[in-house]
Each structure stands twice: as C-alpha cells, then as structure tokens.
N, C-alpha and C positions, 0 to 999 in steps of 0.2 A: 610494816606489821602484817598487812594482809597477805604479803608474799610468804612470810614466815608461817602464818597460820595455815595457808594453803599447802605449804611443804609438809608441815607437821601432820595435817590431816591425811594427805596423800600417803605418807610413809606408814602411818599407823593402820589405815584401812587396808592398804595393800598387804601388809604383814599378816593381818588377821586372815586375809583370803588364802595365804599360803598354808596355814595350818594352825590349829589351836591347841594341839597336844603339848604336854610338858616339854618334850624334846624339841619342839619347834618354837618354844618361847624365846630362846636366845636370839638376839639380833645377829643376823648373818652378815658378816663383813668380809669383803675381799680387799686385802691390802696388797699393794703393788710389789713391795719388796721389804726386806727385813726391818729397817728402821721404822717404817710405817706400821708393820705388823707389831713391833714392840710398843709403839705409841698407842695403838688401838687397844692392845691387850692391857696395857698399864691403866688406861682410862676406863675401859669397859669392864674389866674383871670378869666375873661370872655372868654378866649380862650379855656378853658377846661370844659368838663363835667365829673365830678368825681363820680365813684361808688365805695363804700367800700365793700370789700369782707368779712368784719367782721361786723355782725349786732350790732348796738349800745347796750352796756350793756353786751355783750357776752365776756367771757374771751378769748382773742385772741389765747392763747396757745392751746385751746381745740376746736377751730372752726371746724365745718364740713360744707362744701360747698353744697348748693343745686345745682341741674342740671343747673338752671338758672344762678347762680353765676359762675359756671364753664364756661358756655357759655360766660358770661361777660368777664371773664379773657382771654379766648382764642380768642375772637373776638375784643377786645379793640385795639385801635391804640397803646396804651402803657399800660403795666401792671407794677406797681412799687411794689416791695416786698422785704422782708428780708429773704434770704435763711437760712434754718435750724431752723426757728422760728415757722412756722406753717406747719406741714406736709401736711395738706389738700391743702394748697395754693401751696406748692412746687410741689405736684402732678399735680395740674391744670396747673401750669406754664410750666411743661414739655410738655404739649399738645399745647402750644402757639408757634408762630413763634419767634425764639430767637431774631430776629431783633426788635421785639416789646416788649422786656423785659428789665427792669432795675432792677438789684439786688443791693440794696443800701449797702450791706455788704462791697462792694469794697471801699466805700467812707466814711463809718461811723467809721472807725478805731476801730473795735471791740476789746475788751480786754478779756483775759481769765478769767474764774470764779476763784475767790479766794477761794480755797478749805477750808481755815480756817473758812469761813463763812457758809460752808455747814453743815446741820444737819446730824449727824451720828446716825442712829438707831442701837440698839444693835442686832436687828433681821436681820441676813444676807439675808434671803429671801426678807425682806422688802427693803433692799438696792438694791437687784437685780431688783426688780420692779421699784425702783426709777431710776436706770440707764436706764432701758428700756424705761421709759417715759420721759427721759431727752432730749427732742426733739432738743434743741439747742446745744447738745454736751458739749464741755468745753468752749464755748464762752458765754459771757453775752450779751443778745440781747438788753438791755434797753438803748441803746445809746442816745435816744432822751431826756433823763433827763440831758444831757449836751448840752446846747443850741449851743455851737460851733460845736459839731458833727452834730447836726441837720442842722446847716447852711451849712456845707459841703455837706450834702445830697441835700439841696435845690439848691445849685449851680450845682450839677450833674443833677438834674431834669431839670433845666433851659437849660443846654447844650443839653439834649436829646430832649426837646420840640422844641428847635431851629432847630434841624435837621428835625423834623417833619413838622414844618411850618416856614421855613426860612424867609418868607416874613414878619413875625411878630417878627423878632429878636429884634428889638428895644423895643417893648412892653414887651417882655419876660425879657430882660435885666433890664428894669426899674422896673418891678415887683420883680425880684430877688433881686435887690439892696434894695428895700423897705423891702422885707421879711427878708433878712439877717440883715438889720438895726434893725428891731424889735427884732430879737434874740440877737443881740449884746446889745441892751438896757436891755433886761431881764437878760442877763449875767452880765452886770454891776450892776444891782440892787441886784442880788444874791451875787456877789462878795463883794460889800460894806455892804450889810445887814448882811452877815455872817462873816465879818472880825473880829468883836470883840464880841465873845461869851464866856460866863463863862465856857461852856463845848463844846468840839469838837465831842463827841460821838453821834451817831445817832442810837438809838435802834429801830429796825423795826421787824415786825412779820415775814417777809421773805426778802431775800437779793436782792431786786430789785433796790436798790438805790446806787449801787456802782459807777456809772458814776457821779452822783450828788455829792457824797461824795468826789470822787477824784478831781473833778473840783474846789470844794470850801473848800478843806483842812479839810474835816470832816472824821471821822472814823465810818464806818458802822459796827454795831453789829447786825447781823441778828439772830433771834431766829431759824427760819427754813432756809433752803438753798434757792437757786435761783428758784426752782420749787415751784409754789404756791399750788401744790396738795399734798405735802408731809408733814406729821405731824412731828414736832420735837420730839426727844426722851426726856424722863424725865431728862436724864443726861445733855442734851443741855439746857433745861429750867433752871436747877439748875446752870449751868455755866453762863448763861446770867444774872440770878438774882445776882450772886456774882459780876459780872462785873458792874451791875447797882449800887450795894451798893458801890463798890470801886470808881466809878466815880461820885457819887452823882446825878444819873439820876433822872429826875422828870417825864418822859413821855415815854411810849412805843407806837410806831406808828403801826397802822394797815391800810390796804388798803381800798379804797372807797367802792368797791363792795364785799368785803370779810367780813367774820365773825371776830369779835374782840376776839374770844375765845383764840387764841394763845397769843395775847397781854395781855389779862386779866389774863391768867394763870401765866404770869411773874409778872404782876403789883400787883395782889391782895395781895400777902404775904408781899410786900414791901410798900404797900399803895401809889402806883404811879398812875399817870393819864394815860388814854389811849386817843389817838387822831388820826385823819385821816391824812395820807400822801398819796397823789394820785400818782400812778405810770404812769398815763396818757396812759394806754394801750388801753382804750376805752373811749367813751364819752357817758354819760347817765344822767338821772335826778339826780343821786347820785353823780355825779362828783363835785369836789370842785370849779368849775368855768364853764363858758360857752364855753371856747375854751382853746387851749394850753397856750397862754400867761396868761390868768386869773388863770388857774390851777397852773402854775409855781409860780405865785405871791402868791397864797393861800398857797402853800407848803412853800414858804419863810416865810410867817407870822407864820405858824405852828411851824417851826423849831426855829424861833426867840423866840417865847413864851416858847417853851420847854427848850431851851438851854440858856435862859437869855442873848440874844444878844443885846448889847447896840448900 
C-alpha cells in the first residue's frame, strides 16, 4: 500500500508541475503500438491524450523512434508498452521514470512460442541471423488477438490511470467496464461464430495467430515462424502444402500490410485461395477495419468463409 501511495503521489505532483491550464489537464500517455493505443483510449476516454510510438502502417517489430518520440516516451505521465517486443521502445523506456511506466507483459499472460510452428531454414547461418533478430525471445507477443487477454490489460491500465487521477476514479471505472464489455462481446461473437466449422486448421503465412487459435479451439499452421522477417525454407513450404492437402484447406492467409508471396507459394500448386487475416499490429488504410473491434470481426468473417463455419 505504501508503494501504491508513493506512486500515486509522485504521478499527481509531477503532472501538476508540467502545467495547470485546461489543455494540460489530460493525462499524457505514450502507447507503444496500436492495440495498446486502443486499450488506453478505450479506458481513458476524454481524460487522456494518447500518442503512439509506432507510426501508423509501420511494422511494430522494426520501429525506430525519432528523438521527438523518445522525448514523448520519457516525458509522458504514463508510457504503456510490451517489454521485449520493440527494442527501440525498450531502450526509450529505460530513460523514463519507472513510476511512469506500465509493462503490460505482466498482465497479458504471454505464452511461449510453439517451436513446431517455427520455420527452420537449412542454412545454419540464416538460423543464427533469425535468432539474433528474434526480439521477443521465446514468448509470443501477439496477446491482443485474444480479447480476454486484452481485457486484462485494459483493467491494468484503468488501475494505473486511477492512481494518476484518483479524483476521476468513477469515470475511469465506468470507461473500463464499457471497454471490457466490448471485448467480451467480440469474444462471444468469435466463440459462437467459430464453434461449428468444417475445418479447425488456420493456415497462415506466419505464426502470429497463436492466441486467437488457442482461444477459439483452432490449430494454427504457420508457413513461416513468428518473426515476419524470416523467409520459410522450401522444406517448410512443402510440409505445409502436405498438411493443407491432408486437411482439405481452401485458403492460405497473409497479413494486411505484407506481401502475399509466401501464401501464394503454398497456394499455387494446390489451387487454393489466398486471403487477408489482420494481426492488428498497426492501423492503416490497408487495415481490415477502422478499429480493433471492426478488424476482429473482419477476421472472424474471413475465417468463417475459409473454414466453412456454419
């Protein structure tokens, strides 16, 4: 309790020092990438002013921060990030006051990478490069594709915002209740919409959909591993093609902002369709919807069509 009171006092006093005018009254929050920006905005509403550290349309794994973005992270009332996912953000966060930092990894219940889904290139030097670039280590960062995990993160954000502006506790609690209810509704839609499918396999160009698959009793079959920058080996492509034949797959999914080359390399020989499945790492004109709920529902529709879900 003493630690919580110290954190609360530090946050409020420091915010007051920044400025007391009406335009400075909003809690200044730096969110590392889009799903966290969505979560903060949903919970904070008009009480927060949110800046994203990942430019829309940019691959979050590879983001490089400008000096201005580093300043945003270090000077914000609160910075919300996922440790181990974005090295540039991790580095910037190290310069921030720890009392102003929320690492959502603690609340997202991250799971380990399924090594059976990783692409294994026959070139050992290539594998070494892969390991060096595998920023998130042996944990899968894409927790937000499970709405229940994102709901847990929203609740943690609400708790932290309440410490910063305790006088707004009632508003924050009301916002959080509505935000979590929205995620529960999406979760229910996916659960019912994917309950009766002719096929349970989800063939994807890379293995970003493990949380979604686990939540809704699907089996992810990734052509490439969890890193979007690694090309699959010919042996892995042949293996996935055989699995697609075995399970009667109709569709290979590729990501919104990525090339469909990997998916096409699997699909062509089998006369399969390729279609978009959005990992919701960023929001852009190419996204499958205008926000997280719309994109999740677009993903649901895409899986239903590919897997003949009644």
